[in-house]
C-alpha atoms as an extended CHARMM CRD file, in Angstrom:
* protein
*
       259  EXT
         1         1  MET       CA            116.7190000000       86.4770000000      101.5140000000  PROA      1               0.0000000000
         2         2  PRO       CA            116.7550000000       90.4480000000      103.6300000000  PROA      2               0.0000000000
         3         3  PRO       CA            115.0930000000       92.7220000000      101.4160000000  PROA      3               0.0000000000
         4         4  PRO       CA            118.0610000000       95.0540000000      100.3440000000  PROA      4               0.0000000000
         5         5  THR       CA            118.7070000000       98.7680000000      100.6920000000  PROA      5               0.0000000000
         6         6  VAL       CA            119.0440000000      101.3710000000       98.1330000000  PROA      6               0.0000000000
         7         7  ALA       CA            121.8710000000      103.0200000000       97.6630000000  PROA      7               0.0000000000
         8         8  GLY       CA            122.2380000000      106.7690000000       98.1050000000  PROA      8               0.0000000000
         9         9  GLU       CA            119.7300000000      109.4550000000       98.9590000000  PROA      9               0.0000000000
        10        10  LEU       CA            116.3550000000      110.8760000000       96.9080000000  PROA      10              0.0000000000
        11        11  GLY       CA            117.0880000000      114.3550000000       97.9820000000  PROA      11              0.0000000000
        12        12  ASP       CA            115.4090000000      115.3700000000       94.2720000000  PROA      12              0.0000000000
        13        13  VAL       CA            112.3330000000      113.3270000000       94.7800000000  PROA      13              0.0000000000
        14        14  ARG       CA            108.8900000000      115.1280000000       95.8020000000  PROA      14              0.0000000000
        15        15  VAL       CA            106.2320000000      112.1760000000       97.3120000000  PROA      15              0.0000000000
        16        16  LEU       CA            102.5270000000      112.4190000000       98.2080000000  PROA      16              0.0000000000
        17        17  VAL       CA            101.8100000000      109.5520000000      100.4020000000  PROA      17              0.0000000000
        18        18  THR       CA             97.9020000000      109.7530000000      101.7080000000  PROA      18              0.0000000000
        19        19  GLY       CA             96.8220000000      108.3260000000      105.0350000000  PROA      19              0.0000000000
        20        20  GLY       CA            100.7210000000      109.0340000000      105.9240000000  PROA      20              0.0000000000
        21        21  THR       CA            100.3130000000      109.4750000000      109.5630000000  PROA      21              0.0000000000
        22        22  SER       CA             99.4880000000      106.0500000000      110.2410000000  PROA      22              0.0000000000
        23        23  GLY       CA            100.2840000000      102.2330000000      109.3710000000  PROA      23              0.0000000000
        24        24  LEU       CA            101.3580000000      101.2540000000      106.0170000000  PROA      24              0.0000000000
        25        25  GLY       CA            101.4160000000      104.9260000000      105.1740000000  PROA      25              0.0000000000
        26        26  ARG       CA            103.5180000000      106.3200000000      108.0260000000  PROA      26              0.0000000000
        27        27  ALA       CA            105.9620000000      103.3820000000      108.0300000000  PROA      27              0.0000000000
        28        28  MET       CA            106.4420000000      104.8180000000      104.0000000000  PROA      28              0.0000000000
        29        29  ALA       CA            106.8840000000      108.2330000000      104.6680000000  PROA      29              0.0000000000
        30        30  GLU       CA            109.2230000000      107.2500000000      107.3170000000  PROA      30              0.0000000000
        31        31  ALA       CA            111.2630000000      105.7510000000      104.9070000000  PROA      31              0.0000000000
        32        32  LEU       CA            111.1630000000      107.7660000000      102.2600000000  PROA      32              0.0000000000
        33        33  ALA       CA            112.4050000000      110.9520000000      105.2860000000  PROA      33              0.0000000000
        34        34  ARG       CA            115.0700000000      108.9390000000      106.1510000000  PROA      34              0.0000000000
        35        35  ALA       CA            116.2730000000      108.4150000000      102.1830000000  PROA      35              0.0000000000
        36        36  GLY       CA            116.2420000000      112.6310000000      101.7980000000  PROA      36              0.0000000000
        37        37  ALA       CA            112.7240000000      112.2960000000      100.0050000000  PROA      37              0.0000000000
        38        38  ARG       CA            110.4760000000      115.5770000000      100.7550000000  PROA      38              0.0000000000
        39        39  THR       CA            107.3200000000      114.2050000000      101.4360000000  PROA      39              0.0000000000
        40        40  ALA       CA            104.1440000000      115.1670000000      102.3690000000  PROA      40              0.0000000000
        41        41  ILE       CA            101.3460000000      112.9780000000      103.8580000000  PROA      41              0.0000000000
        42        42  THR       CA             97.6850000000      113.9190000000      104.4630000000  PROA      42              0.0000000000
        43        43  SER       CA             94.9820000000      113.2810000000      106.6320000000  PROA      43              0.0000000000
        44        44  ARG       CA             91.7630000000      114.8290000000      107.2600000000  PROA      44              0.0000000000
        45        45  SER       CA             92.4370000000      116.1270000000      110.5520000000  PROA      45              0.0000000000
        46        46  ALA       CA             95.2390000000      119.1350000000      110.2140000000  PROA      46              0.0000000000
        47        47  ALA       CA             96.3020000000      118.4980000000      113.7260000000  PROA      47              0.0000000000
        48        48  ARG       CA             96.8730000000      115.0430000000      113.2850000000  PROA      48              0.0000000000
        49        49  ALA       CA             98.5740000000      115.6130000000      109.8110000000  PROA      49              0.0000000000
        50        50  GLY       CA            100.6100000000      118.1500000000      111.4760000000  PROA      50              0.0000000000
        51        51  GLU       CA            101.8600000000      116.0040000000      114.5930000000  PROA      51              0.0000000000
        52        52  ALA       CA            102.8480000000      112.8700000000      112.3440000000  PROA      52              0.0000000000
        53        53  ALA       CA            104.7520000000      115.3990000000      110.0900000000  PROA      53              0.0000000000
        54        54  SER       CA            106.5530000000      116.8080000000      113.2470000000  PROA      54              0.0000000000
        55        55  GLU       CA            107.6570000000      113.1000000000      114.6730000000  PROA      55              0.0000000000
        56        56  ILE       CA            108.8620000000      111.9700000000      111.2380000000  PROA      56              0.0000000000
        57        57  GLY       CA            110.9920000000      114.5980000000      110.4870000000  PROA      57              0.0000000000
        58        58  GLY       CA            113.3230000000      115.2230000000      107.3250000000  PROA      58              0.0000000000
        59        59  ARG       CA            112.0350000000      117.1740000000      105.4040000000  PROA      59              0.0000000000
        60        60  THR       CA            108.1690000000      115.8570000000      106.0330000000  PROA      60              0.0000000000
        61        61  GLU       CA            105.3610000000      118.0160000000      105.4010000000  PROA      61              0.0000000000
        62        62  ALA       CA            101.1380000000      117.9450000000      106.3890000000  PROA      62              0.0000000000
        63        63  ILE       CA             98.6120000000      118.4130000000      103.7210000000  PROA      63              0.0000000000
        64        64  THR       CA             95.0950000000      118.5790000000      105.2150000000  PROA      64              0.0000000000
        65        65  MET       CA             92.7130000000      116.1750000000      102.4720000000  PROA      65              0.0000000000
        66        66  ASP       CA             89.9140000000      113.9710000000      102.6160000000  PROA      66              0.0000000000
        67        67  VAL       CA             90.4140000000      111.7370000000       99.7580000000  PROA      67              0.0000000000
        68        68  ARG       CA             86.4480000000      111.2780000000       99.7100000000  PROA      68              0.0000000000
        69        69  ASP       CA             86.2130000000      114.9310000000       98.4560000000  PROA      69              0.0000000000
        70        70  PRO       CA             86.8930000000      115.7760000000       94.9220000000  PROA      70              0.0000000000
        71        71  ARG       CA             87.3400000000      119.3700000000       95.8780000000  PROA      71              0.0000000000
        72        72  SER       CA             89.4000000000      118.6940000000       99.3260000000  PROA      72              0.0000000000
        73        73  VAL       CA             91.7360000000      116.4630000000       96.7940000000  PROA      73              0.0000000000
        74        74  GLN       CA             92.2480000000      119.5710000000       93.9420000000  PROA      74              0.0000000000
        75        75  ALA       CA             92.8840000000      121.6280000000       97.3470000000  PROA      75              0.0000000000
        76        76  GLY       CA             95.2470000000      119.2390000000       98.9170000000  PROA      76              0.0000000000
        77        77  VAL       CA             97.2130000000      118.0190000000       95.5480000000  PROA      77              0.0000000000
        78        78  ASP       CA             97.4720000000      121.6820000000       94.5100000000  PROA      78              0.0000000000
        79        79  GLU       CA             98.9810000000      122.8610000000       97.8480000000  PROA      79              0.0000000000
        80        80  ALA       CA            101.9380000000      120.1680000000       97.5320000000  PROA      80              0.0000000000
        81        81  LEU       CA            102.6510000000      120.7800000000       94.2910000000  PROA      81              0.0000000000
        82        82  ARG       CA            102.7860000000      124.4590000000       95.3110000000  PROA      82              0.0000000000
        83        83  ARG       CA            105.0770000000      123.6520000000       98.1840000000  PROA      83              0.0000000000
        84        84  PHE       CA            107.2670000000      121.1440000000       96.4450000000  PROA      84              0.0000000000
        85        85  GLY       CA            107.0720000000      122.8750000000       92.5630000000  PROA      85              0.0000000000
        86        86  GLY       CA            106.2410000000      119.3220000000       91.3570000000  PROA      86              0.0000000000
        87        87  LEU       CA            105.5980000000      115.3160000000       91.8770000000  PROA      87              0.0000000000
        88        88  ASP       CA            107.6270000000      112.7350000000       91.5240000000  PROA      88              0.0000000000
        89        89  MET       CA            105.3990000000      109.9780000000       93.0850000000  PROA      89              0.0000000000
        90        90  VAL       CA            101.8700000000      110.1470000000       94.6150000000  PROA      90              0.0000000000
        91        91  VAL       CA            101.4710000000      106.8320000000       96.7020000000  PROA      91              0.0000000000
        92        92  CYS       CA             97.7530000000      106.2090000000       96.9890000000  PROA      92              0.0000000000
        93        93  ASN       CA             97.6580000000      104.3910000000      100.7700000000  PROA      93              0.0000000000
        94        94  ALA       CA             94.3800000000      105.8110000000      102.2620000000  PROA      94              0.0000000000
        95        95  GLY       CA             92.0470000000      103.3940000000      103.2910000000  PROA      95              0.0000000000
        96        96  ILE       CA             89.7110000000      102.2510000000      106.1210000000  PROA      96              0.0000000000
        97        97  GLY       CA             89.5630000000       98.9070000000      107.7990000000  PROA      97              0.0000000000
        98        98  MET       CA             86.8770000000       96.5440000000      108.8170000000  PROA      98              0.0000000000
        99        99  GLN       CA             86.2640000000       97.8530000000      111.7120000000  PROA      99              0.0000000000
       100       100  THR       CA             84.9610000000      100.5230000000      111.1620000000  PROA      100             0.0000000000
       101       101  VAL       CA             81.9650000000       97.9830000000      109.7580000000  PROA      101             0.0000000000
       102       102  ASN       CA             82.5920000000       95.4560000000      112.4410000000  PROA      102             0.0000000000
       103       103  PRO       CA             84.7420000000       95.7400000000      115.4640000000  PROA      103             0.0000000000
       104       104  ARG       CA             85.0880000000       91.8640000000      115.8170000000  PROA      104             0.0000000000
       105       105  PHE       CA             85.5210000000       90.9490000000      112.1310000000  PROA      105             0.0000000000
       106       106  LEU       CA             88.5080000000       88.7070000000      112.8630000000  PROA      106             0.0000000000
       107       107  THR       CA             86.4820000000       86.9380000000      115.9030000000  PROA      107             0.0000000000
       108       108  GLU       CA             82.6620000000       87.4120000000      114.9800000000  PROA      108             0.0000000000
       109       109  PRO       CA             82.7120000000       87.5550000000      110.9360000000  PROA      109             0.0000000000
       110       110  GLN       CA             79.4930000000       88.9850000000      109.8630000000  PROA      110             0.0000000000
       111       111  PRO       CA             77.8960000000       88.3430000000      106.4880000000  PROA      111             0.0000000000
       112       112  PHE       CA             77.5310000000       91.0520000000      103.4310000000  PROA      112             0.0000000000
       113       113  TRP       CA             73.9570000000       92.2540000000      104.0830000000  PROA      113             0.0000000000
       114       114  ALA       CA             74.7800000000       92.9660000000      108.0180000000  PROA      114             0.0000000000
       115       115  VAL       CA             76.9700000000       95.7060000000      106.3700000000  PROA      115             0.0000000000
       116       116  SER       CA             75.0600000000       99.3480000000      106.5870000000  PROA      116             0.0000000000
       117       117  PRO       CA             74.9920000000      101.2690000000      103.0480000000  PROA      117             0.0000000000
       118       118  HSD       CA             76.9870000000      104.1010000000      105.0930000000  PROA      118             0.0000000000
       119       119  GLY       CA             79.7930000000      101.5840000000      106.0410000000  PROA      119             0.0000000000
       120       120  PHE       CA             80.2760000000      100.0250000000      102.8240000000  PROA      120             0.0000000000
       121       121  SER       CA             80.2470000000      103.3300000000      101.1100000000  PROA      121             0.0000000000
       122       122  ASP       CA             82.6790000000      104.7360000000      103.7110000000  PROA      122             0.0000000000
       123       123  VAL       CA             85.4020000000      102.1150000000      103.1470000000  PROA      123             0.0000000000
       124       124  VAL       CA             84.4850000000      102.2410000000       99.3360000000  PROA      124             0.0000000000
       125       125  ASP       CA             84.9800000000      105.6710000000       99.1550000000  PROA      125             0.0000000000
       126       126  THR       CA             87.9710000000      106.1330000000      101.0700000000  PROA      126             0.0000000000
       127       127  LYS       CA             90.1420000000      103.4260000000       99.5860000000  PROA      127             0.0000000000
       128       128  LEU       CA             88.5100000000      103.1330000000       96.3260000000  PROA      128             0.0000000000
       129       129  SER       CA             87.3300000000      106.2920000000       94.6760000000  PROA      129             0.0000000000
       130       130  GLY       CA             90.0120000000      108.6460000000       96.6470000000  PROA      130             0.0000000000
       131       131  THR       CA             92.6740000000      106.3310000000       94.5660000000  PROA      131             0.0000000000
       132       132  PHE       CA             90.8780000000      107.1810000000       91.6480000000  PROA      132             0.0000000000
       133       133  LEU       CA             90.5000000000      110.6830000000       92.7870000000  PROA      133             0.0000000000
       134       134  VAL       CA             94.4690000000      111.5010000000       94.0900000000  PROA      134             0.0000000000
       135       135  ALA       CA             95.2780000000      109.9520000000       90.7500000000  PROA      135             0.0000000000
       136       136  ARG       CA             93.0200000000      111.6380000000       88.2910000000  PROA      136             0.0000000000
       137       137  ALA       CA             94.0690000000      114.6670000000       90.1140000000  PROA      137             0.0000000000
       138       138  VAL       CA             98.0460000000      114.1950000000       89.9780000000  PROA      138             0.0000000000
       139       139  VAL       CA             98.4880000000      112.3760000000       86.9520000000  PROA      139             0.0000000000
       140       140  PRO       CA             97.3640000000      114.9480000000       84.2970000000  PROA      140             0.0000000000
       141       141  ARG       CA            100.1280000000      116.9260000000       85.7530000000  PROA      141             0.0000000000
       142       142  MET       CA            102.9020000000      114.7330000000       85.7970000000  PROA      142             0.0000000000
       143       143  LEU       CA            102.0710000000      114.2450000000       82.1390000000  PROA      143             0.0000000000
       144       144  GLY       CA            102.3850000000      117.7870000000       81.2930000000  PROA      144             0.0000000000
       145       145  ALA       CA            105.8110000000      117.6410000000       83.5630000000  PROA      145             0.0000000000
       146       146  ALA       CA            108.7680000000      115.2180000000       83.1790000000  PROA      146             0.0000000000
       147       147  GLY       CA            106.7230000000      112.3290000000       84.3870000000  PROA      147             0.0000000000
       148       148  GLY       CA            105.8930000000      110.5170000000       87.4460000000  PROA      148             0.0000000000
       149       149  ARG       CA            105.6760000000      107.2830000000       89.1410000000  PROA      149             0.0000000000
       150       150  VAL       CA            101.9130000000      106.2210000000       90.8810000000  PROA      150             0.0000000000
       151       151  VAL       CA            102.2660000000      103.5760000000       93.6850000000  PROA      151             0.0000000000
       152       152  VAL       CA             98.8180000000      101.6390000000       94.8690000000  PROA      152             0.0000000000
       153       153  VAL       CA             99.2490000000      100.1720000000       97.6540000000  PROA      153             0.0000000000
       154       154  SER       CA             96.7990000000       96.6090000000       97.6520000000  PROA      154             0.0000000000
       155       155  MET       CA             96.4940000000       93.9800000000       99.5650000000  PROA      155             0.0000000000
       156       156  ASN       CA             96.1670000000       89.9550000000       98.9540000000  PROA      156             0.0000000000
       157       157  THR       CA             93.7600000000       88.8080000000       97.1980000000  PROA      157             0.0000000000
       158       158  SER       CA             92.5440000000       85.8210000000       99.1680000000  PROA      158             0.0000000000
       159       159  THR       CA             91.8480000000       89.1780000000      101.6420000000  PROA      159             0.0000000000
       160       160  MET       CA             89.6110000000       90.7010000000       98.8550000000  PROA      160             0.0000000000
       161       161  THR       CA             87.1860000000       87.2960000000       98.6200000000  PROA      161             0.0000000000
       162       162  ARG       CA             87.4600000000       86.6530000000      102.0990000000  PROA      162             0.0000000000
       163       163  ARG       CA             84.7120000000       86.0060000000      104.5700000000  PROA      163             0.0000000000
       164       164  GLY       CA             82.9470000000       88.9750000000      106.2980000000  PROA      164             0.0000000000
       165       165  PHE       CA             85.4630000000       90.8930000000      104.7950000000  PROA      165             0.0000000000
       166       166  VAL       CA             82.5330000000       93.4160000000      103.2080000000  PROA      166             0.0000000000
       167       167  PRO       CA             83.6430000000       96.0810000000      102.3540000000  PROA      167             0.0000000000
       168       168  TYR       CA             87.3490000000       95.9340000000      102.9570000000  PROA      168             0.0000000000
       169       169  GLY       CA             87.6200000000       92.8690000000      100.5200000000  PROA      169             0.0000000000
       170       170  PRO       CA             86.2070000000       94.2650000000       97.6030000000  PROA      170             0.0000000000
       171       171  ALA       CA             87.2720000000       97.7220000000       98.2400000000  PROA      171             0.0000000000
       172       172  GLY       CA             90.8040000000       96.1310000000       97.6500000000  PROA      172             0.0000000000
       173       173  ALA       CA             89.7020000000       94.2840000000       94.2280000000  PROA      173             0.0000000000
       174       174  GLY       CA             88.4710000000       97.4910000000       93.1530000000  PROA      174             0.0000000000
       175       175  VAL       CA             91.5610000000       99.3210000000       93.4740000000  PROA      175             0.0000000000
       176       176  GLU       CA             93.8090000000       96.5750000000       92.1660000000  PROA      176             0.0000000000
       177       177  ALA       CA             91.6610000000       96.7270000000       88.8970000000  PROA      177             0.0000000000
       178       178  LEU       CA             91.4050000000      100.0120000000       88.6780000000  PROA      178             0.0000000000
       179       179  ALA       CA             95.6380000000      100.0940000000       88.6740000000  PROA      179             0.0000000000
       180       180  ARG       CA             95.4270000000       97.9810000000       86.2270000000  PROA      180             0.0000000000
       181       181  VAL       CA             93.1630000000      100.2080000000       83.8460000000  PROA      181             0.0000000000
       182       182  MET       CA             95.2960000000      102.9930000000       84.9610000000  PROA      182             0.0000000000
       183       183  ALA       CA             98.7500000000      101.5610000000       83.9690000000  PROA      183             0.0000000000
       184       184  ALA       CA             97.1040000000      100.5990000000       80.3230000000  PROA      184             0.0000000000
       185       185  ASP       CA             95.9230000000      103.5960000000       80.0600000000  PROA      185             0.0000000000
       186       186  LEU       CA             99.0280000000      105.1200000000       80.7640000000  PROA      186             0.0000000000
       187       187  ALA       CA            101.5370000000      102.8980000000       78.4200000000  PROA      187             0.0000000000
       188       188  GLY       CA            104.2200000000      104.1600000000       76.3870000000  PROA      188             0.0000000000
       189       189  SER       CA            103.8250000000      107.5580000000       78.6550000000  PROA      189             0.0000000000
       190       190  ALA       CA            106.2070000000      108.8260000000       81.3140000000  PROA      190             0.0000000000
       191       191  VAL       CA            103.9610000000      108.0530000000       83.7950000000  PROA      191             0.0000000000
       192       192  THR       CA            104.3440000000      104.9140000000       85.4240000000  PROA      192             0.0000000000
       193       193  VAL       CA            101.7400000000      102.9120000000       87.2920000000  PROA      193             0.0000000000
       194       194  ASN       CA            102.8570000000      100.2140000000       89.9360000000  PROA      194             0.0000000000
       195       195  LEU       CA            101.0600000000       97.3060000000       93.1550000000  PROA      195             0.0000000000
       196       196  LEU       CA            102.4420000000       97.5690000000       96.1620000000  PROA      196             0.0000000000
       197       197  LEU       CA            101.2840000000       95.4700000000       99.3800000000  PROA      197             0.0000000000
       198       198  PRO       CA            102.9370000000       93.7690000000      102.4270000000  PROA      198             0.0000000000
       199       199  GLY       CA            101.9930000000       89.9990000000      101.9270000000  PROA      199             0.0000000000
       200       200  GLY       CA            100.1650000000       89.2850000000      104.9000000000  PROA      200             0.0000000000
       201       201  ALA       CA             98.7530000000       90.9840000000      107.7210000000  PROA      201             0.0000000000
       202       202  THR       CA            100.2610000000       93.7410000000      109.0700000000  PROA      202             0.0000000000
       203       203  ALA       CA            100.9160000000       94.7020000000      112.6110000000  PROA      203             0.0000000000
       204       204  THR       CA             98.8440000000       98.2730000000      112.3420000000  PROA      204             0.0000000000
       205       205  GLY       CA             95.4550000000      100.0930000000      113.7680000000  PROA      205             0.0000000000
       206       206  MET       CA             93.2300000000       98.0650000000      111.3830000000  PROA      206             0.0000000000
       207       207  ILE       CA             94.1580000000       95.1200000000      113.5280000000  PROA      207             0.0000000000
       208       208  PRO       CA             91.4050000000       95.0610000000      116.6690000000  PROA      208             0.0000000000
       209       209  ASP       CA             92.3600000000       94.6870000000      120.4300000000  PROA      209             0.0000000000
       210       210  GLY       CA             91.8150000000       91.5650000000      121.8460000000  PROA      210             0.0000000000
       211       211  VAL       CA             93.2030000000       89.3790000000      119.3810000000  PROA      211             0.0000000000
       212       212  PRO       CA             95.3860000000       86.7080000000      120.4490000000  PROA      212             0.0000000000
       213       213  ASP       CA             98.8060000000       86.6040000000      121.3310000000  PROA      213             0.0000000000
       214       214  ASP       CA            100.1760000000       84.1100000000      118.9790000000  PROA      214             0.0000000000
       215       215  ALA       CA             98.4920000000       85.5670000000      115.8690000000  PROA      215             0.0000000000
       216       216  ARG       CA             99.5640000000       88.8850000000      116.6540000000  PROA      216             0.0000000000
       217       217  ALA       CA            103.2230000000       87.5030000000      117.1090000000  PROA      217             0.0000000000
       218       218  GLY       CA            102.3300000000       86.2800000000      113.3650000000  PROA      218             0.0000000000
       219       219  LEU       CA            101.5970000000       89.9380000000      111.7380000000  PROA      219             0.0000000000
       220       220  LEU       CA            103.8570000000       91.4500000000      109.9440000000  PROA      220             0.0000000000
       221       221  GLU       CA            105.4320000000       94.8030000000      110.7440000000  PROA      221             0.0000000000
       222       222  ALA       CA            104.8320000000       98.0240000000      108.7640000000  PROA      222             0.0000000000
       223       223  SER       CA            107.8940000000       98.8590000000      108.0530000000  PROA      223             0.0000000000
       224       224  ILE       CA            107.9330000000       95.7230000000      105.6680000000  PROA      224             0.0000000000
       225       225  MET       CA            106.8450000000       98.4160000000      103.1140000000  PROA      225             0.0000000000
       226       226  GLY       CA            109.6790000000      100.5750000000      104.1460000000  PROA      226             0.0000000000
       227       227  PRO       CA            111.8840000000       98.9120000000      101.6060000000  PROA      227             0.0000000000
       228       228  PRO       CA            110.1160000000       98.5390000000       98.0960000000  PROA      228             0.0000000000
       229       229  ILE       CA            108.5150000000      102.2620000000       98.5700000000  PROA      229             0.0000000000
       230       230  VAL       CA            112.5060000000      103.6490000000       98.6150000000  PROA      230             0.0000000000
       231       231  TRP       CA            113.4110000000      101.6030000000       95.6250000000  PROA      231             0.0000000000
       232       232  LEU       CA            110.1150000000      102.6530000000       93.6320000000  PROA      232             0.0000000000
       233       233  ALA       CA            111.6320000000      105.9340000000       94.1370000000  PROA      233             0.0000000000
       234       234  SER       CA            114.9880000000      105.7670000000       93.2050000000  PROA      234             0.0000000000
       235       235  ALA       CA            116.4330000000      105.6560000000       89.8130000000  PROA      235             0.0000000000
       236       236  GLN       CA            117.0080000000      102.4070000000       89.9170000000  PROA      236             0.0000000000
       237       237  ALA       CA            112.6740000000      102.1530000000       89.2520000000  PROA      237             0.0000000000
       238       238  ILE       CA            112.9500000000      104.3780000000       85.9210000000  PROA      238             0.0000000000
       239       239  GLY       CA            110.7750000000      102.5670000000       83.5950000000  PROA      239             0.0000000000
       240       240  VAL       CA            108.9590000000       99.9550000000       85.8920000000  PROA      240             0.0000000000
       241       241  HSD       CA            105.2160000000       99.7670000000       85.2330000000  PROA      241             0.0000000000
       242       242  ASP       CA            102.3350000000       97.8870000000       85.9830000000  PROA      242             0.0000000000
       243       243  GLU       CA            104.1830000000       95.6010000000       88.1900000000  PROA      243             0.0000000000
       244       244  ARG       CA            102.8270000000       93.7310000000       91.2910000000  PROA      244             0.0000000000
       245       245  ILE       CA            105.2820000000       93.7480000000       93.9570000000  PROA      245             0.0000000000
       246       246  VAL       CA            104.6380000000       92.0970000000       97.4180000000  PROA      246             0.0000000000
       247       247  ALA       CA            106.7250000000       93.6970000000      100.0780000000  PROA      247             0.0000000000
       248       248  THR       CA            107.5890000000       89.9560000000      102.0470000000  PROA      248             0.0000000000
       249       249  GLU       CA            108.8880000000       88.7240000000       98.5620000000  PROA      249             0.0000000000
       250       250  PHE       CA            110.7320000000       92.4000000000       97.8260000000  PROA      250             0.0000000000
       251       251  GLY       CA            114.2730000000       90.9920000000       97.7420000000  PROA      251             0.0000000000
       252       252  ASP       CA            113.7010000000       87.8270000000       95.9490000000  PROA      252             0.0000000000
       253       253  TRP       CA            111.8960000000       89.5700000000       93.4010000000  PROA      253             0.0000000000
       254       254  LEU       CA            114.3490000000       92.3960000000       92.8380000000  PROA      254             0.0000000000
       255       255  ALA       CA            116.8250000000       89.3240000000       92.5230000000  PROA      255             0.0000000000
       256       256  HSD       CA            114.9490000000       87.7830000000       89.9520000000  PROA      256             0.0000000000
       257       257  ARG       CA            114.3750000000       91.1360000000       88.0530000000  PROA      257             0.0000000000
       258       258  SER       CA            118.3320000000       91.9800000000       87.8720000000  PROA      258             0.0000000000
       259       259  GLY       CA            119.2350000000       87.9850000000       86.9550000000  PROA      259             0.0000000000
């Protein structure tokens, strides 16, 4: 069953997408922009963020932010709030992949003891600490306003424990646990937290060159994240909280929820 499209525009919705210049973040930002949302995308590079925002078009804006740095995060969030007058949704997506510690991780997995401390920290700081820092900066503002929505981008459970996937897998497991705790802390409030994951490996820059054509043909398109993120930003998702939504199963999940 193909994922349904969400009727209507998101003209009043203001969204911050971290790591929105490429991969899953870019695909979600594009979908949100097409639906009419005011969307801010972040990157460590001001030039890269500006170029991507221009390419995405619509009401997309660029924010310079290093999610590993608390001061950079706070400055970026403050800038997004200044431009938009508030935030209705934050998508905690920023992350770096296994290529940073092992360019041949799919064909020549390396054991955890071969990973450098710096490589480990960079992946964990970007994905796990970055999610914490961004949510920590945004959620109090949402609690003080009319509420808001936090979407945390996760991964398949099998990836979290896959051989040779330190530190990417543990970072993903930590993010998933963090999102569950955030959801528990926010239960009964006007701020919701949900997990969203593709449901398989995606054809993004995190997949190294040299992958066989047959394997590459089985990769999911990043655009699979579009329908669920637009739905999560829409009025139809009011009150949806502490859910783990798999993009490949979104249509069936939504039908079951509505049934």
